[in-house]
Every structure is written in structure tokens, then in C-alpha cells.
C-alpha positions as CSV (number, residue, x, y, z in Angstrom):
1,M,39.9,-19.7,18.6
2,A,43.4,-20.8,19.3
3,F,44.3,-24.4,19.6
4,G,47.6,-25.6,21.0
5,N,49.2,-28.9,21.2
6,M,48.5,-29.9,24.8
7,E,50.7,-33.0,24.8
8,E,53.9,-31.3,23.7
9,G,55.6,-28.9,26.1
10,G,53.0,-29.0,28.8
11,G,50.2,-27.4,26.9
12,D,49.0,-23.9,26.3
13,E,49.3,-21.6,29.3
14,E,46.3,-19.5,28.5
15,G,43.9,-22.2,27.3
16,M,41.3,-21.7,24.6
17,L,40.1,-18.3,23.6
18,S,36.4,-18.0,23.7
19,E,34.8,-14.9,22.3
20,I,31.3,-14.2,20.9
21,N,31.2,-12.4,17.6
22,V,28.4,-9.9,18.1
23,T,28.8,-8.2,14.7
24,P,26.1,-10.2,12.9
25,F,23.8,-9.7,15.9
26,V,24.2,-5.9,15.7
27,D,23.7,-5.9,12.0
28,V,20.4,-7.8,12.3
29,M,19.2,-5.5,15.1
30,L,20.0,-2.4,13.1
31,V,18.1,-3.7,10.1
32,L,15.1,-4.5,12.3
33,L,15.3,-1.1,13.9
34,I,15.2,0.6,10.4
35,V,12.2,-1.7,9.3
36,F,10.2,-0.7,12.4
37,M,11.1,3.0,12.1
38,V,9.8,3.0,8.5
39,A,6.7,0.8,9.2
40,A,5.5,2.4,12.4
41,P,4.1,5.6,10.8
42,M,2.2,3.5,8.3
43,M,0.4,1.6,11.1
44,M,-1.0,4.8,12.7
45,A,-4.8,4.4,13.0
46,G,-6.2,7.3,14.9
47,V,-5.4,10.2,12.6
48,P,-7.8,13.1,13.0
49,V,-9.3,14.2,9.7
50,D,-11.8,16.8,8.5
51,L,-13.7,15.2,5.6
52,P,-16.5,17.5,4.5
53,R,-14.6,19.5,1.8
54,A,-12.4,18.3,-1.1
55,A,-10.5,20.4,-3.6
56,S,-10.4,17.7,-6.3
57,A,-12.6,17.5,-9.4
58,P,-15.5,15.0,-9.4
59,V,-14.6,11.6,-10.8
60,P,-16.5,10.9,-14.1
61,Q,-19.0,8.1,-13.8
62,V,-19.9,5.5,-16.5
63,T,-23.3,4.6,-15.0
64,E,-25.9,6.7,-13.3
65,P,-25.2,6.5,-9.5
66,L,-27.8,5.9,-6.8
67,V,-27.8,8.8,-4.4
68,L,-28.9,8.5,-0.8
69,T,-29.3,11.5,1.4
70,L,-29.3,11.7,5.2
71,D,-30.6,15.1,6.2
72,R,-30.2,17.1,9.4
73,Q,-33.4,15.6,10.9
74,G,-32.3,12.0,10.3
75,R,-34.6,11.4,7.3
76,V,-33.3,9.2,4.6
77,F,-34.0,9.9,0.9
78,I,-33.4,7.6,-2.1
79,E,-32.8,10.1,-4.9
80,E,-35.6,12.6,-4.1
81,T,-38.0,10.1,-2.4
82,E,-38.2,10.0,1.4
83,T,-37.9,6.4,2.7
84,D,-38.5,4.9,6.1
85,P,-35.1,4.1,7.8
86,A,-36.6,1.0,9.2
87,T,-37.4,-0.5,5.8
88,L,-34.3,0.9,4.0
89,V,-32.7,-2.6,3.5
90,T,-35.9,-4.0,1.9
91,T,-36.3,-0.9,-0.3
92,L,-32.7,-1.1,-1.5
93,A,-32.5,-4.9,-2.0
94,P,-34.3,-5.0,-5.4
95,M,-32.1,-2.1,-6.7
96,A,-29.0,-4.0,-5.6
97,A,-30.2,-7.2,-7.3
98,A,-30.8,-5.3,-10.5
99,A,-27.4,-3.6,-10.6
100,P,-25.0,-4.8,-7.9
101,D,-22.0,-2.8,-9.4
102,R,-24.0,0.5,-9.6
103,P,-22.1,3.3,-7.8
104,V,-23.8,4.5,-4.6
105,F,-23.3,8.0,-3.2
106,L,-24.2,8.9,0.3
107,R,-24.8,12.6,1.1
108,A,-25.0,13.1,4.8
109,D,-25.5,16.4,6.6
110,R,-22.5,17.7,8.5
111,A,-24.6,17.8,11.7
112,Q,-25.4,14.1,11.5
113,A,-23.7,11.8,14.0
114,Y,-21.2,9.4,12.7
115,G,-23.3,6.5,14.0
116,E,-26.2,7.5,11.9
117,V,-24.1,7.6,8.8
118,M,-22.7,4.1,9.6
119,R,-26.2,2.8,10.1
120,V,-27.1,3.9,6.5
121,L,-23.9,2.4,5.2
122,A,-24.6,-0.9,7.0
123,A,-28.1,-0.9,5.4
124,L,-26.5,-0.4,2.0
125,A,-24.2,-3.4,2.6
126,A,-27.0,-5.5,3.9
127,A,-29.1,-4.8,0.8
128,G,-26.2,-6.0,-1.5
129,F,-24.3,-2.9,-2.5
130,G,-20.6,-3.7,-2.1
131,R,-19.3,-0.2,-2.2
132,A,-20.5,3.3,-1.3
133,S,-18.9,6.7,-1.6
134,L,-19.5,9.6,0.7
135,I,-20.2,13.0,-0.9
136,G,-18.6,16.2,0.4
137,E,-18.8,19.8,-0.6
138,A,-16.1,21.2,-2.9
139,A,-13.6,23.5,-1.2
140,P,-14.0,27.2,-2.2
């Protein structure tokens, strides 16, 4: 801004200069643009995946895992014993109370609907198991 002495010589002919410095504004906007460009791909939620096969080696386990199986007909097995799906929570609750940190593996048939798999996972959570892993077939 330019200031002149208004009292001497009749003042400044042009008056005060008023300009907005937009450089800091542009700098901030470019930084925000870069942040959103980097963060946007990480926020993607609907990525299509094909989960049944995995090429990695099995993870070694310290304790013996509990294996649940959901077959093509919708029957639920705990280890090798068939269990009624309606009483699954009451059957699993004593096992969870005995060893709440025991690893749980769920083997679900490829033809089973996602909702049925989620129903079994919900029963595991309601029984007291905090974590469960889904088992897939190794890639050839």
C-alpha cells in the first residue's frame, strides 16, 4: 500500500492502492488438492474382490484353532460335529469362556450366500469370540 502526505501539496492523485495478495491462498489450495488426491484412493470402499484362493503359506498357530464349517446345504459343523444353527451361540459360549483368545477359523462353501457366512460370524461374536478368520483354498 502506498501512503502519501495528504496535507502537503494537495494529496496523492491516485489515492491508496488496495490489492489482495492471493499467493498464500493459492498455496493453501494446492496443498489441500494434493492431500485429497493422495487420500481419495485410500477411502475407496467398494472394491470388487475374489477371496476363495490365496497363494500365501499358512500362518503357524501357537494354540489349536477352533474350526467351524458351513457346508453347501447350510449345515454348521464345530470341528467334525454337526450343530443346530439356532443353538450355535449357546454351544459356542462355553468354549469362548474357556479360551476367549483361541483362534477361530470359518470354512464356508463357495456356494454359500454372504449373508449365511455373516450369520455364523455374528454367532461367533455373540458367543464371545473376538476374532475369526475365513479359510480359503490355496491357489494351484
